[in-house]
PAMAR-881273 format. One line per field, with one value per residue: residue number from 1; x, y, z of N, C-alpha, C in turn. Coordinates in Angstrom, 3 decimals, always signed. Each point is the difference from the previous one (the first is absolute). Layout:
nr <- [NUM / ...] .
n.X <- [X / ...] .
n.Y <- [Y / ...] .
n.Z <- [Z / ...] .
ca.X <- [X / ...] .
ca.Y <- [Y / ...] .
ca.Z <- [Z / ...] .
c.X <- [X / ...] .
c.Y <- [Y / ...] .
c.Z <- [Z / ...] .
END
This chain:
nr <- [1 / 2 / 3 / 4 / 5 / 6 / 7 / 8 / 9 / 10 / 11 / 12 / 13 / 14 / 15 / 16 / 17 / 18 / 19 / 20 / 21 / 22 / 23 / 24 / 25 / 26 / 27 / 28 / 29 / 30 / 31 / 32 / 33 / 34 / 35 / 36 / 37 / 38 / 39 / 40 / 41 / 42 / 43 / 44 / 45 / 46 / 47 / 48 / 49 / 50 / 51 / 52 / 53 / 54 / 55 / 56 / 57 / 58 / 59 / 60 / 61 / 62 / 63 / 64 / 65 / 66 / 67 / 68 / 69 / 70 / 71 / 72 / 73 / 74 / 75 / 76 / 77 / 78 / 79 / 80 / 81 / 82 / 83 / 84 / 85 / 86 / 87 / 88 / 89 / 90 / 91 / 92 / 93 / 94 / 95 / 96 / 97 / 98 / 99 / 100 / 101 / 102 / 103 / 104 / 105 / 106 / 107 / 108] .
n.X <- [+15.706 / +0.340 / +0.994 / +0.609 / +0.555 / +1.271 / -0.025 / -0.758 / -1.069 / -1.041 / -0.761 / -0.915 / -0.721 / -0.592 / -1.172 / -0.774 / -0.831 / -0.905 / +0.710 / -0.408 / +1.245 / -0.034 / +0.617 / +1.322 / +0.439 / +1.270 / +0.405 / +1.309 / +0.625 / -0.211 / +0.850 / -1.141 / +0.100 / -1.163 / -1.102 / -0.619 / -0.787 / -0.458 / -1.005 / +0.958 / +1.006 / -0.603 / -0.199 / +1.177 / +0.402 / +0.268 / +1.173 / +0.236 / +1.316 / +0.168 / +1.043 / -1.142 / -0.467 / -1.142 / -0.304 / -1.319 / -0.342 / -1.230 / +0.607 / -0.615 / +0.195 / +0.902 / -0.378 / +0.466 / -0.636 / -1.083 / +0.749 / +0.724 / +1.228 / +0.922 / +0.145 / +1.248 / +0.991 / +0.665 / +0.888 / +0.776 / +0.848 / +0.184 / +0.436 / -1.236 / +0.534 / -0.552 / -1.181 / -0.239 / -1.273 / -0.068 / -0.864 / -0.617 / -0.268 / -1.242 / -0.287 / -1.226 / -0.855 / -0.586 / +1.057 / -1.039 / +0.626 / +0.447 / -0.610 / +1.246 / +0.096 / +1.184 / +0.577 / +0.559 / +1.108 / +0.676 / +0.292 / +0.994] .
n.Y <- [-62.488 / -0.776 / +0.843 / -1.130 / -0.238 / +0.185 / -1.211 / +0.071 / -0.347 / +0.784 / -0.888 / +0.966 / -1.078 / +0.718 / +0.116 / -0.203 / -0.299 / -0.629 / -1.073 / -0.634 / +0.135 / -1.319 / +0.184 / +0.030 / -0.042 / +0.320 / -0.266 / +0.075 / +0.969 / +0.324 / +0.628 / -0.585 / +0.802 / +0.586 / -0.179 / +1.172 / +0.269 / +1.200 / -0.090 / -0.735 / +0.719 / +1.107 / -0.967 / -0.079 / +0.346 / -1.274 / +0.609 / -0.618 / +0.145 / -0.356 / -0.552 / -0.697 / -0.016 / +0.698 / -0.412 / +0.178 / -0.342 / -0.190 / -0.287 / +1.170 / +0.007 / +0.889 / +1.212 / +0.432 / +0.993 / +0.086 / +0.495 / +1.055 / -0.419 / -0.030 / -0.968 / +0.219 / +0.215 / -0.007 / -0.664 / +0.755 / -0.961 / +1.289 / +1.019 / -0.022 / -0.161 / -1.201 / +0.256 / -1.254 / +0.214 / -1.293 / -0.653 / +1.172 / -0.426 / +0.445 / -0.348 / -0.470 / +0.344 / -0.429 / +0.743 / +0.580 / -0.159 / +1.228 / +0.690 / -0.002 / +1.296 / -0.317 / +0.938 / +1.087 / -0.416 / -0.084 / +1.129 / -0.333] .
n.Z <- [+20.283 / +0.992 / +0.065 / +0.332 / +1.172 / -0.291 / -0.505 / +1.077 / -0.686 / +0.294 / -0.600 / +0.207 / +0.229 / -0.939 / +0.638 / -1.046 / +1.004 / -0.760 / +0.326 / +1.089 / +0.452 / -0.128 / -1.152 / -0.081 / -1.233 / -0.153 / -1.212 / +0.055 / -0.623 / +1.263 / +0.773 / +0.292 / +1.063 / -0.314 / +0.710 / +0.171 / +1.016 / -0.286 / -0.863 / -0.571 / +0.450 / -0.440 / -0.897 / +0.617 / -1.215 / -0.241 / -0.040 / -1.154 / -0.034 / -1.260 / -0.555 / -0.057 / +1.263 / +0.024 / +1.227 / +0.029 / +1.253 / +0.430 / +1.125 / +0.195 / -1.322 / +0.395 / -0.360 / -1.149 / +0.623 / -0.761 / -0.982 / +0.274 / -0.220 / +0.946 / -0.875 / -0.418 / +0.835 / -1.137 / +0.742 / -0.780 / -0.331 / +0.037 / -0.682 / -0.459 / -1.180 / +0.111 / +0.551 / -0.301 / +0.298 / +0.315 / -0.743 / +0.096 / +1.228 / -0.067 / +1.250 / -0.168 / +0.963 / -1.120 / -0.351 / -0.583 / -1.144 / +0.200 / -0.959 / -0.438 / +0.133 / -0.517 / +0.699 / -0.466 / -0.569 / +1.143 / -0.564 / +0.832] .
ca.X <- [+1.083 / +0.642 / +1.380 / +0.451 / +1.443 / +0.753 / -0.425 / -1.390 / -1.066 / -1.344 / -0.972 / -1.360 / -0.840 / -1.353 / -1.127 / -1.322 / -0.861 / -1.431 / -0.510 / +0.938 / +1.098 / +0.366 / +1.355 / +0.657 / +1.371 / +0.493 / +1.407 / +0.704 / +1.284 / +1.033 / +0.691 / -0.782 / +0.498 / -1.053 / -1.251 / -0.733 / -0.784 / -1.148 / -1.302 / +0.141 / +0.387 / -1.053 / -1.129 / +0.434 / +0.506 / +1.346 / +0.641 / +1.232 / +0.674 / +1.174 / +0.709 / -0.815 / -1.442 / -0.534 / -1.239 / -0.646 / -1.316 / -0.337 / -0.214 / -1.254 / -1.113 / -0.181 / +0.146 / +0.226 / -1.267 / +0.016 / +0.534 / +1.301 / +1.078 / +1.218 / -0.188 / +1.169 / +1.238 / +0.984 / +1.373 / +0.925 / +1.416 / +0.669 / -0.847 / -0.396 / -0.348 / -1.403 / -0.654 / -1.262 / -0.778 / -0.494 / -0.762 / -0.695 / -1.244 / -0.725 / -1.130 / -1.110 / -0.045 / -0.260 / +1.157 / -0.073 / +0.878 / -0.536 / +0.756 / +0.987 / +0.651 / +1.233 / +0.439 / +1.282 / +1.197 / +0.612 / +1.321 / +0.602] .
ca.Y <- [-0.829 / +0.489 / -0.469 / -0.258 / -0.009 / -0.991 / -0.234 / -0.440 / +0.973 / -0.541 / +0.375 / -0.364 / -0.610 / +0.531 / -0.874 / +0.608 / -1.173 / +0.222 / -1.026 / -0.412 / -0.865 / -0.882 / -0.497 / +0.476 / -0.389 / +0.488 / -0.217 / +1.236 / -0.265 / +0.697 / -0.658 / +0.355 / -0.529 / +0.064 / +0.692 / +0.250 / +1.222 / +0.196 / -0.524 / -1.411 / -0.074 / +0.648 / -0.924 / -1.234 / -1.016 / -0.534 / +0.380 / -0.730 / +0.416 / -0.758 / +0.671 / +0.044 / +0.028 / +0.579 / -0.695 / +0.499 / -0.546 / +0.062 / -1.287 / +0.066 / +0.219 / +1.423 / +0.433 / +1.420 / +0.513 / +0.697 / +1.355 / +0.243 / +0.309 / -0.797 / -1.397 / -0.422 / +0.648 / -1.039 / +0.464 / -0.590 / +0.052 / +0.695 / +0.690 / -0.770 / +0.876 / -0.215 / -0.991 / -0.404 / -1.017 / -0.987 / -1.145 / +0.381 / -0.672 / +0.511 / -0.901 / +0.467 / -0.752 / -1.432 / -0.592 / +0.127 / +1.042 / +1.157 / +0.472 / +0.974 / +0.829 / +0.570 / +1.239 / -0.031 / -0.244 / +1.180 / +0.268 / +0.993] .
ca.Z <- [+0.495 / +1.202 / +0.078 / +1.360 / +0.141 / -0.760 / -1.371 / -0.015 / -0.234 / +0.209 / -1.017 / +0.387 / -1.031 / +0.172 / -0.303 / -0.119 / -0.091 / +0.175 / +0.906 / +1.031 / -0.434 / +1.105 / -0.206 / -1.219 / -0.311 / -1.275 / -0.315 / -0.352 / -0.645 / +0.759 / +1.102 / +1.178 / +1.267 / +0.999 / -0.314 / +1.237 / +0.057 / -0.864 / +0.411 / +0.370 / +1.409 / +0.794 / +0.118 / +0.653 / -0.914 / +0.072 / -1.263 / -0.238 / -1.232 / -0.418 / -1.092 / -1.214 / +0.265 / +1.239 / +0.324 / +1.208 / +0.323 / +1.416 / +0.656 / +0.750 / -0.915 / -0.258 / -1.392 / -0.269 / -0.535 / -1.286 / +0.078 / -0.635 / +0.933 / -0.142 / +0.373 / +0.761 / -0.427 / -0.308 / +0.159 / -0.962 / +0.311 / -1.092 / -0.970 / -1.176 / -1.135 / -0.324 / +0.848 / -0.603 / +0.695 / -0.958 / +0.496 / +1.229 / +0.346 / +1.166 / +0.234 / +0.826 / +1.259 / -0.191 / -0.666 / -1.460 / -0.537 / -0.719 / -1.155 / +0.459 / -1.021 / +0.531 / -0.623 / -0.686 / +0.806 / +0.585 / -0.543 / +0.876] .
c.X <- [+0.590 / +1.397 / +0.360 / +1.510 / +0.667 / -0.499 / -1.446 / -0.930 / -1.345 / -0.929 / -1.388 / -0.772 / -1.437 / -1.047 / -1.260 / -0.966 / -1.447 / -0.614 / +1.065 / +1.033 / +0.464 / +1.403 / +0.564 / +1.352 / +0.371 / +1.482 / +0.601 / +1.339 / +1.158 / +0.614 / -0.679 / +0.614 / -1.055 / -1.229 / -0.769 / -0.888 / -1.213 / -1.284 / +0.076 / +0.337 / -1.085 / -1.203 / +0.426 / +0.528 / +1.404 / +0.625 / +1.332 / +0.591 / +1.202 / +0.661 / -0.839 / -1.491 / -0.292 / -1.386 / -0.578 / -1.380 / -0.204 / -0.222 / -1.332 / -1.211 / -0.296 / +0.161 / +0.282 / -1.283 / +0.185 / +0.503 / +1.316 / +1.018 / +1.221 / -0.289 / +1.105 / +1.193 / +1.072 / +1.402 / +0.912 / +1.433 / +0.723 / -0.986 / -0.260 / -0.393 / -1.474 / -0.548 / -1.366 / -0.666 / -0.617 / -0.857 / -0.723 / -1.299 / -0.541 / -1.200 / -1.053 / -0.041 / -0.321 / +1.135 / -0.022 / +0.847 / -0.792 / +0.787 / +0.908 / +0.570 / +1.211 / +0.344 / +1.327 / +1.122 / +0.497 / +1.393 / +0.647 / +0.844] .
c.Y <- [+0.670 / -0.594 / -0.185 / -0.006 / -1.087 / -0.105 / -0.466 / +1.134 / -0.705 / +0.540 / -0.413 / -0.563 / +0.438 / -1.019 / +0.847 / -1.144 / +0.358 / -0.941 / -0.335 / -0.970 / -0.805 / -0.584 / +0.542 / -0.665 / +0.622 / -0.315 / +1.355 / -0.365 / +0.643 / -0.849 / +0.413 / -0.639 / +0.086 / +0.717 / +0.153 / +1.224 / +0.004 / -0.559 / -1.468 / -0.129 / +0.592 / -0.911 / -1.381 / -1.081 / -0.443 / +0.272 / -0.721 / +0.463 / -0.894 / +0.762 / +0.087 / +0.213 / +0.740 / -0.594 / +0.588 / -0.593 / +0.117 / -1.402 / -0.036 / +0.239 / +1.461 / +0.333 / +1.496 / +0.525 / +0.694 / +1.421 / +0.112 / +0.338 / -0.827 / -1.413 / -0.431 / +0.793 / -1.073 / +0.609 / -0.776 / +0.183 / +0.608 / +0.571 / -0.893 / +0.972 / -0.092 / -1.096 / -0.289 / -1.055 / -0.908 / -1.032 / +0.293 / -0.776 / +0.680 / -0.900 / +0.645 / -0.845 / -1.489 / -0.695 / +0.063 / +1.182 / +1.104 / +0.190 / +1.129 / +0.742 / +0.660 / +1.273 / -0.199 / -0.342 / +1.329 / +0.132 / +1.133 / +0.990] .
c.Z <- [+1.223 / +0.075 / +1.457 / +0.024 / -0.820 / -1.423 / -0.093 / -0.408 / +0.049 / -1.061 / +0.479 / -1.193 / +0.277 / -0.406 / -0.060 / -0.249 / +0.291 / +1.027 / +1.044 / -0.568 / +1.209 / -0.146 / -1.286 / -0.163 / -1.329 / -0.129 / -0.364 / -0.607 / +0.749 / +1.080 / +1.302 / +1.242 / +1.099 / -0.512 / +1.305 / -0.176 / -0.903 / +0.580 / +0.414 / +1.480 / +0.904 / +0.227 / +0.485 / -0.912 / +0.405 / -1.361 / -0.104 / -1.326 / -0.258 / -1.140 / -1.268 / +0.232 / +1.299 / +0.194 / +1.278 / +0.183 / +1.499 / +0.547 / +0.743 / -0.893 / -0.275 / -1.469 / -0.050 / -0.616 / -1.346 / +0.202 / -0.740 / +1.069 / -0.310 / +0.488 / +0.953 / -0.522 / -0.128 / +0.068 / -0.944 / +0.470 / -1.187 / -0.990 / -1.216 / -1.109 / -0.343 / +0.908 / -0.609 / +0.880 / -1.045 / +0.729 / +1.321 / +0.154 / +1.253 / +0.199 / +0.886 / +1.277 / -0.143 / -0.747 / -1.510 / -0.464 / -0.690 / -1.295 / +0.482 / -1.194 / +0.638 / -0.753 / -0.715 / +0.958 / +0.567 / -0.596 / +0.765 / -0.717] .
END
């Protein structure tokens, strides 16, 4: 976790994938005010965050290559006792969904 000024803090979301990822979305139980960076931004993804969902995809057909790293860093408005990702969907370049295994909730 990276603490920023004020009451904001940033939590990197890690990804370990065996195949290229062309899009992602996940729900969360926190007060998200933004998402950026990571492999998603490095590979030209458009990233959108709302109070309940983070979404990323490429408008040019790009993808995140197989490997491990930070998918995206999510900025929260205020400290959260527990952050849980839910209902994650990762898609391949043809739009088909991969099986996804989420890790444990983050407990600060």
